[in-house]
Each structure stands twice: as C-alpha cells, then as structure tokens.
N, C-alpha and C positions, 0 to 999 in steps of 0.2 A: 535304080532311078532315083535322083536326088529331086525331091518334090517339095516346094514351100509354098506358104500362105502369106500373103501380104495383105492385111485388113485395114479398113477405115472407114469413115462416114463418106468421104468422097463428094462433099457437100459444098462446093463443086471440086472437081479434079484440077489441081495446080500442076504447076511445072515441076514443083517438088516431089508431088506424087509420081509424075511421069519420069523423073530421074530415078526414083525407087524403083519403079517398074521396069525400066530400061536395064538397070543395074542387076536386078533380080533376075531378069531373062537371061543374063549371060552367066551367072553364078550357078544357076539350077537347070536341070533338065526340063522341069516344069514349074511354073509358077501360077497359082491361083490367086487372082486379085478379087477379095470378097468385100462386098460392101456390108457392113454391119448395120443392124437395125437395133435402136436402143430406145425403148419406149420413153425414157426419161428426158430424150432429146428432140428439140424442135428443129426440124429439117427446113431448108429453103427450097430444096428439090425432092420431088417423090422418089421411091426407091426404083421405079422404071425410068425416070430421068437421069439418076446418077447411074445406074447400069449401062443406060444407052451412051452416055458421056465416056463412060470406062470403054466399052466396046469400040466406038469411034476412035479413041486415042491409041487403042491397043491392037488395031487390027493388023498391023505389019509385023506382029510378033506372031510366030508360030507356036512357040511354046507356052502361051498364056491362055488361061481359061479365067472367064468372068464369072462370078457367083455372088451368092449373098446368104447371110446366116442371122438368125435371130434366136434367143432365149437360151443360149449355152456358153460355155466358157470358150473361148477361142483355141486353147489347146485341146479340148474335146473335139471341136470341130475339125481342126487340123488332123487329129489322130483318126476321126471317122472317114477322112479323105486318103489316109495313107500318107499324110506329110510329115516329114520328120523335123521340119524347120519352120520357124515363124520368122518373117522379116520385118524388123521395125526400124524407124528412122529417129536419129538423136540429133536435135537441133541446138539444144540448150542444156545448161548443167541440171535444169530443173527436169527436162526430159529424161537425162540419164537416170537420176534419182528414182523418179516414177518408173521408169523401165527395169531399172536393177530390181528394185522391190517386186514388181510384177513377175519378172523372171523367176525370182524364188517362189512365189506363190505358184505359179504354173508349173514349175518342177516339182512342186508337192502333189499337184493334180495328175502330172502326166510326166514322168521321169525321161520319156524317151523323146521327147519333143525339145528341140534346143531353139533358143532364142537366137538370132543373128541380128546385130546392130549395125547400121551404116550411118556415116557422118556425110551429109551432104555438102557439096561445094559451097563455098562463101557467098557466092552470087544468088543462090537460092535458098540459103539456109534460113532465111527469116520469112519465107513464104508459107502461109497456111491457108486455109479455107477461109476462116474467120477473118483474117486480114483482107483477103480478097473482097469478102461481102461488106466489109465497113468501108470501102472505097465507094460503094454504091451510093449514088445521089449527089455527089459533089459535081461540079462543072468540069466536064472532062474526063469523067470516070470511065466512059466506053472506051476511050483510047487507053487510058492508063492501065486497066485490068489486062490487056493484051499481052503486057510484059510478064504476067505472073501466070497465066493460064494457057493452056494448049489452044491452037487455032480452032480446033473442033468444039472447044467449049467456049469460047469468048462469045460468039453469036447467040448460043443459048441462054447464057448469062445476061446479055444484052437485052434480049427478047423478053426473058423472064422478069426482068426487074422494070422494064420499060412499060410494062402493061399497067 
C-alpha cells in the first residue's frame, strides 16, 4: 500500500490545498491530510475548525483520512503512521529552495520517507491561506474569496470574519 502524508496549517483550506489533496488521492492508495500545530504560529481558526473544514472538503474521497500532529518532525509522524511519502506543493522558486533543503534534512532524520513535489496549475499557483486572509475587510471581500476557497470553506470564513 502506498501511503502518503500531506500536511499544512490549512488556515483556511484553499483551492490550492484541494488541488493537492485531489491529486494526492489519485497518486496514493491512502492520503493522510494532517493539520500541523505550530506553537509559534497564530491561527485564525482553531484546530477543530480547520479539521472540520478539511473533512467537509474531502468527504467525497474514500482514500483520505484527516488527522493532526504536534511537537514532532513531519517525517517522524509519517513514519509512525507507516507512510513512505510526504506530499508537498511547489508554487515558487523560493518554495523549491526551501523544500529542497528540508528534504535533505528529512532524509537525515528518516531515510525511508520520500518527499514528492507537485507543481499546481497556473490558475491556482498563487493561492495561499495568507493571501485569502489578506482580502478580508475590503469592500466585496466576501464574494472575492469564493474564487479561492472551496464552497464548504467560504461560508465559514465569511461567518468567522464578519463577527
């Protein structure tokens, strides 16, 4: 069985994340989508909310499991779940350099876990959670974000930031 991990903050889930998840579900027998918890990061959504958004967006995929992890290297987490692959997205040359370096460090930690890099299509390559959140507050933001996040997520974002 080919099992992979796709990890991120998913704060919130974007169409870019969803493309990675859809592609990963076709490439692997099982894809574990894991929301990471970084104590140095300030999140807009709680872990429970992020996991709920992931579940809502991925319920149609039979080979996807939603999980979370904290306080361990991603490669150690992958190994603990029997995953031989970590799926990562490359949007920019900066992403590539960061991920290339990280893959060398990960190989030093766990030689048997392979990093797999995917390059998203042009129309979604610039979408990030930070970009989506930066749109909040300007006139018409509610309509605009619907272009960048799954339908299951847009209403949660609008409700969250309209309060």
